[in-house]
Structures are given as C-alpha cells and as structure tokens.
Backbone as CSV, one residue per row, in Angstrom:
resi,resn,N_x,N_y,N_z,CA_x,CA_y,CA_z,C_x,C_y,C_z
1,MET,120.179,153.036,207.582,119.766,151.798,208.207,120.806,151.330,209.222
2,TYR,122.076,151.501,208.897,123.124,151.037,209.800,123.022,151.710,211.168
3,SER,122.676,153.007,211.172,122.615,153.721,212.446,121.529,153.166,213.368
4,VAL,120.528,152.522,212.818,119.482,151.919,213.641,120.052,150.747,214.447
5,LEU,121.039,150.077,213.910,121.626,148.925,214.582,122.654,149.317,215.637
6,MET,123.183,150.537,215.547,124.212,150.970,216.485,123.567,151.418,217.797
7,ARG,124.338,151.287,218.872,123.834,151.688,220.187,124.809,152.677,220.804
8,TRP,124.297,153.789,221.283,125.161,154.700,222.012,124.322,155.574,222.926
9,ALA,124.975,156.013,223.985,124.332,156.905,224.935,124.342,158.322,224.369
10,ASP,123.535,159.193,224.952,123.524,160.586,224.513,124.822,161.294,224.890
11,ALA,125.442,160.880,225.997,126.726,161.457,226.397,127.466,160.470,227.295
12,VAL,128.771,160.468,227.148,129.661,159.741,228.060,130.795,160.700,228.367
13,PHE,131.012,160.960,229.668,132.111,161.856,230.022,132.762,161.386,231.315
14,LEU,134.019,161.786,231.471,134.803,161.436,232.653,134.868,162.653,233.553
15,GLU,134.655,162.414,234.853,134.723,163.509,235.815,135.140,162.962,237.168
16,GLU,136.248,163.455,237.664,136.740,163.081,238.993,136.839,161.571,239.176
17,GLY,137.403,160.884,238.180,137.617,159.450,238.282,136.374,158.592,238.120
18,VAL,135.305,159.165,237.587,134.045,158.443,237.390,133.633,158.558,235.920
19,VAL,133.162,157.453,235.356,132.586,157.459,234.015,131.103,157.780,234.162
20,ASN,130.648,158.833,233.510,129.251,159.248,233.556,128.599,158.903,232.222
21,ILE,127.504,158.153,232.279,126.757,157.789,231.078,125.380,158.433,231.185
22,VAL,125.034,159.242,230.166,123.826,160.061,230.221,122.857,159.674,229.111
23,GLU,121.595,159.569,229.471,120.507,159.387,228.498,119.505,160.509,228.746
24,THR,119.053,161.159,227.684,118.079,162.240,227.816,116.777,161.854,227.116
25,LYS,115.677,162.270,227.686,114.352,161.993,227.124,113.444,163.196,227.364
26,LEU,112.596,163.514,226.381,111.590,164.553,226.607,110.595,164.090,227.658
27,ARG,110.240,162.812,227.591,109.389,162.194,228.616,110.103,160.937,229.098
28,PRO,110.473,160.909,230.381,111.211,159.755,230.888,110.363,158.484,230.852
29,THR,110.990,157.376,230.511,110.277,156.103,230.396,111.063,154.995,231.076
30,LEU,110.385,153.879,231.284,111.072,152.696,231.790,112.145,152.249,230.812
31,GLY,111.883,152.434,229.536,112.855,152.053,228.518,114.172,152.798,228.662
32,ALA,114.118,154.053,229.095,115.338,154.841,229.285,116.202,154.243,230.392
33,ILE,115.548,153.706,231.415,116.280,153.053,232.506,116.987,151.812,231.976
34,GLY,116.268,151.031,231.186,116.871,149.846,230.574,118.008,150.203,229.631
35,GLN,117.842,151.293,228.879,118.910,151.740,227.995,120.173,152.038,228.793
36,LEU,120.032,152.796,229.873,121.194,153.136,230.684,121.877,151.890,231.235
37,GLU,121.089,150.954,231.714,121.675,149.715,232.247,122.390,148.938,231.141
38,GLY,121.822,148.936,229.948,122.464,148.276,228.816,123.753,148.964,228.418
39,TYR,123.755,150.306,228.405,124.966,151.049,228.076,126.081,150.751,229.075
40,LYS,125.707,150.606,230.334,126.706,150.284,231.361,127.349,148.934,231.055
41,ASP,126.548,147.950,230.732,127.079,146.623,230.389,127.948,146.677,229.136
42,LEU,127.500,147.415,228.128,128.262,147.524,226.881,129.581,148.271,227.086
43,PHE,129.561,149.281,227.945,130.778,150.050,228.213,131.898,149.139,228.695
44,LYS,131.546,148.198,229.560,132.536,147.312,230.196,133.148,146.291,229.243
45,VAL,132.635,146.202,228.016,133.195,145.255,227.045,133.571,145.934,225.722
46,THR,133.494,147.262,225.684,133.848,147.998,224.472,135.352,148.251,224.468
47,PRO,136.070,147.692,223.505,137.529,147.799,223.494,138.061,149.239,223.546
48,GLU,137.356,150.180,222.923,137.808,151.574,222.927,137.842,152.174,224.339
49,PHE,137.095,151.598,225.260,137.051,152.111,226.636,137.821,151.238,227.622
50,LYS,138.614,150.329,227.127,139.289,149.346,227.990,140.028,149.996,229.156
51,GLN,140.682,151.115,228.919,141.446,151.751,229.998,140.554,152.262,231.132
52,PHE,139.251,152.328,230.887,138.321,152.822,231.902,137.410,151.727,232.476
53,TRP,137.592,150.495,232.079,136.704,149.411,232.511,136.617,149.281,234.024
54,ASN,137.665,149.604,234.738,137.663,149.438,236.198,137.208,150.688,236.948
55,TRP,136.893,151.729,236.222,136.421,152.955,236.860,134.965,152.780,237.303
56,PRO,134.562,153.469,238.367,133.135,153.436,238.728,132.308,154.115,237.642
57,ILE,131.079,153.641,237.470,130.182,154.176,236.445,128.948,154.770,237.120
58,LYS,128.629,155.986,236.713,127.433,156.678,237.205,126.459,156.809,236.042
59,LEU,125.226,156.371,236.247,124.185,156.475,235.223,123.318,157.689,235.520
60,ILE,123.011,158.470,234.479,122.256,159.711,234.656,121.135,159.781,233.612
61,LEU,119.923,159.981,234.079,118.764,160.203,233.215,118.374,161.676,233.341
62,VAL,118.220,162.354,232.204,117.859,163.775,232.204,116.592,163.969,231.388
63,SER,115.649,164.745,231.937,114.436,165.092,231.199,113.949,166.457,231.676
64,PRO,113.111,167.129,230.877,112.621,168.450,231.275,111.451,168.411,232.254
65,ILE,110.928,167.223,232.535,109.820,167.106,233.490,110.131,166.010,234.501
66,MET,109.563,166.150,235.683,109.737,165.130,236.723,108.591,164.135,236.644
67,ASP,108.940,162.870,236.580,107.968,161.785,236.644,108.255,161.059,237.954
68,LEU,107.350,161.165,238.916,107.607,160.613,240.250,107.821,159.099,240.243
69,ALA,107.072,158.377,239.428,107.239,156.919,239.361,108.625,156.567,238.826
70,ILE,109.054,157.245,237.776,110.385,157.007,237.219,111.438,157.408,238.252
71,GLY,111.194,158.497,238.957,112.120,158.945,240.004,112.297,157.907,241.094
72,GLN,111.229,157.247,241.484,111.322,156.201,242.513,112.139,155.014,242.008
73,ILE,111.927,154.643,240.775,112.650,153.502,240.214,114.128,153.828,240.047
74,THR,114.422,155.029,239.525,115.839,155.388,239.361,116.532,155.444,240.713
75,SER,115.841,155.900,241.727,116.422,155.951,243.064,116.774,154.547,243.565
76,LYS,115.873,153.604,243.367,116.127,152.215,243.777,117.300,151.603,243.025
77,LYS,117.487,152.029,241.768,118.526,151.454,240.919,119.817,152.273,240.949
78,ASN,119.886,153.258,241.836,121.065,154.112,241.975,121.401,154.841,240.665
79,ILE,120.363,155.302,239.977,120.514,156.098,238.767,120.136,157.533,239.112
80,GLU,121.007,158.468,238.786,120.701,159.867,239.042,119.646,160.343,238.038
81,TYR,118.650,161.042,238.532,117.566,161.555,237.680,117.549,163.065,237.827
82,ASP,117.954,163.759,236.780,118.016,165.215,236.801,116.930,165.801,235.912
83,VAL,116.311,166.854,236.411,115.341,167.593,235.616,116.030,168.872,235.149
84,TRP,116.057,169.040,233.844,116.656,170.239,233.245,115.729,170.737,232.150
85,THR,115.355,172.001,232.259,114.477,172.620,231.281,115.213,173.781,230.624
86,PRO,115.296,173.798,229.297,115.942,174.916,228.615,115.257,176.240,228.968
87,GLU,116.039,177.283,229.058,115.525,178.606,229.422,114.358,179.031,228.538
88,GLU,114.450,178.761,227.231,113.400,179.211,226.316,112.076,178.439,226.484
89,TRP,112.082,177.334,227.253,110.852,176.587,227.501,110.105,177.103,228.723
90,ARG,110.718,177.964,229.464,110.113,178.454,230.723,109.237,179.647,230.495
C-alpha cells in the first residue's frame, strides 16, 4: 500500500550537465505528460537532489508507438517524445 503513495519517474539520469527525467508508457497518454511535469516540480524540492536543483531539466516520454496528438502536445510543452520498440516486438 505504501508504494501506491510514493511518486517516482521511471528513470532519472544526469548527462552533460542536464537532469533527464523519463516516463515510459505502452500507450502514451495525457496523464504521462502531467506526470512528467509533476516530477519536474517535485525534483526541485526533493532534498536528495538539492545539489542539482539549479541544473536544467529535460523531460522525456518514451513509448513503443507514435501518437500524433500526444506528439503535438509534447512538442508545445518542450517535452522530448521518443518512440522505442524492443527488437523482439518487431
């Protein structure tokens, strides 16, 4: 039950002076965009990340299919939208 109350992104990594926050979905949704925006806000107040609070943050949504409507919204919100399909799904 406790894990339901916790919030975390699928991945957070540092690369070339940028904090990258990643959310993955089998089917991209508007909710995933909101999740990423929420993670960005939470990152900036999480004490464990204090040394990185002033770093630029890049939001990334990854899914195995392209949804054009979601792609348009992520583009407007400056969220990177990557399509990645595992080799065994092809």
